[in-house]
C-alpha positions in Angstrom: 27.3 -33.9 43.9 29.0 -37.1 45.2 30.5 -37.2 48.6 34.3 -36.8 48.3 36.7 -38.2 50.9 40.0 -36.6 51.4 43.2 -38.8 51.6 43.5 -38.5 55.4 39.9 -39.7 55.8 40.4 -42.6 53.4 43.5 -43.7 55.3 41.6 -43.6 58.6 38.8 -45.7 57.1 41.1 -48.2 55.4 43.2 -48.7 58.5 40.1 -49.3 60.6 38.9 -52.0 58.3 42.4 -53.5 58.0 42.6 -53.7 61.8 39.2 -55.4 62.0 40.5 -58.0 59.5 43.7 -58.7 61.4 43.6 -62.2 63.0 40.6 -63.1 60.8 40.4 -65.5 57.9 40.8 -65.2 54.1 38.6 -67.7 52.4 39.8 -68.7 48.9 36.7 -69.7 46.9 35.5 -71.1 43.6 32.2 -69.3 43.3 30.2 -68.0 46.3 30.3 -70.3 49.3 32.6 -73.0 47.8 35.8 -72.5 50.0 38.9 -74.2 48.6 41.4 -73.0 51.2 41.4 -70.9 54.4 44.2 -68.6 55.3 44.5 -67.3 58.9 45.6 -63.7 58.7 48.4 -62.4 60.8 48.1 -59.5 63.3 48.5 -57.0 61.9 47.4 -58.4 58.5 47.9 -55.2 56.5 50.5 -52.4 56.3 49.5 -48.8 57.1 47.2 -47.1 54.5 48.8 -44.9 51.9 46.4 -42.9 49.7 43.5 -45.0 51.1 45.2 -48.3 50.1 46.3 -51.1 52.5 48.4 -54.0 51.3 48.3 -57.5 52.8 51.5 -58.6 54.7 53.0 -62.0 54.0 50.8 -64.9 54.9 51.6 -68.5 55.8 51.4 -71.2 53.3 48.2 -73.3 53.5 47.0 -76.5 51.9 43.9 -76.5 49.7 41.1 -78.6 51.2 39.1 -78.8 48.0 40.0 -78.8 44.3 38.8 -76.1 42.0 39.5 -72.9 40.1 39.8 -70.0 42.6 38.0 -66.9 41.4 37.0 -65.0 44.5 37.8 -64.4 48.1 36.1 -63.3 51.3 37.8 -61.8 54.3 36.2 -62.3 57.7 37.1 -60.7 61.0 38.1 -62.9 63.9 34.5 -62.9 65.0 33.2 -64.1 61.6 31.9 -60.8 60.2 32.4 -60.6 56.4 34.5 -57.5 55.8 35.7 -57.6 52.2 35.0 -59.7 49.1 36.8 -59.5 45.8 38.3 -61.3 42.8 41.2 -63.7 42.6 43.5 -64.1 39.6 46.9 -65.5 38.8 49.9 -63.3 38.5 49.3 -60.5 36.0 45.5 -61.1 35.9 44.5 -57.9 37.7 42.5 -59.5 40.5 42.1 -58.0 44.0 44.1 -60.9 45.3 46.8 -62.8 43.5 47.8 -66.5 43.6 50.6 -68.1 41.7 48.0 -70.4 40.1 44.2 -70.4 40.4 43.8 -74.1 39.7 44.0 -75.6 43.2 44.3 -79.3 44.1 43.6 -81.0 47.4 46.6 -81.1 49.7 48.7 -78.8 47.5 50.3 -75.8 49.2 49.5 -72.3 48.2 50.3 -68.8 49.4 48.6 -65.5 48.6 51.3 -63.4 46.8 49.4 -60.1 46.7 46.3 -58.4 47.9 45.3 -54.8 48.3 42.2 -53.0 49.6 41.4 -49.5 48.5 39.0 -46.9 50.0 37.4 -45.0 47.1 37.7 -41.3 46.9 34.0 -40.7 46.2 30.9 -42.3 47.5 
């Protein structure tokens, strides 16, 4: 039988991870290790967990430092520990993080328009 986490436990875990990511960085990447833009996350970076899901609060606009097609992200804590990795898509694409466009150009401003993190019910 798989381990099952109740909603309260999932919220505690999601909130703890979200707290660790606050003040960290969101690396927008084209493939592993190819960072196109870096977003400094606010504190707090996420709203309180509901049903094990935390949602990113508004972020500041940043400029892309490299050109490329964003397809993944990595969130690091303020001390550089990788906390979460996931997919990036444009609006309606179903990614873990959403950008208005995934085709980034050097010096062009962008803003993450959506991102959620979900603690799974079973492990």
